[in-house]
C-alpha positions, 0 to 999 in steps of 0.5 A: 447297930444303928443310931437313929436321929429324929429332928424337931423343928425347922430347918430339918433339911439343913440339919440333915445336911449337917449330919451328913457332914458329920458322917463323912469324917466317921469311917466307922459308920454309914448313913441313911436319910429319907432322900436316899431311902425313897429316891433313886439309889445313887450309883457310882462314887462319882455321883456321890462326890457330886452330891457331897462335893468333890473336895469334901468326900473321897471316892473311897468313902463314897463307896461305903457312906450310904447304908446298903440295908435300905431299911425304912427310917420309920419315924426317924429322919436319919440314921448312922449305921455302925460297921461294928458294935460301938463302944460307949466312948464312940457313942458319946463322941457321936453325940458330941459331934451331932451337938456341935453340928446342930448347935447353930441351926436351932433344931432339937433332936433325939437319938436312939441306938438299937 
């Protein structure tokens, strides 16, 4: 199951960076962004640690944070892919974390889970 995020308004890149930070602390999800979908796949945990920052993400988390599905994002900017079907509480928790992460940036977003 995936929770797709569409970001409205600038700064989109800054919003995506904030969503990545949300995902780091959520071991029950992996992510995909346009950057990861169209760019060369990041190889080792070490290169992901350089991307996210070595003091931000563990090597273990680097191994499972990027979705292996390489599914096209289509009209969306980002998705959280759940390792298991999320409960209603987990979905609400995700929305709360996204709201908090994006509140100071000034962007709006929509979320679709399917």
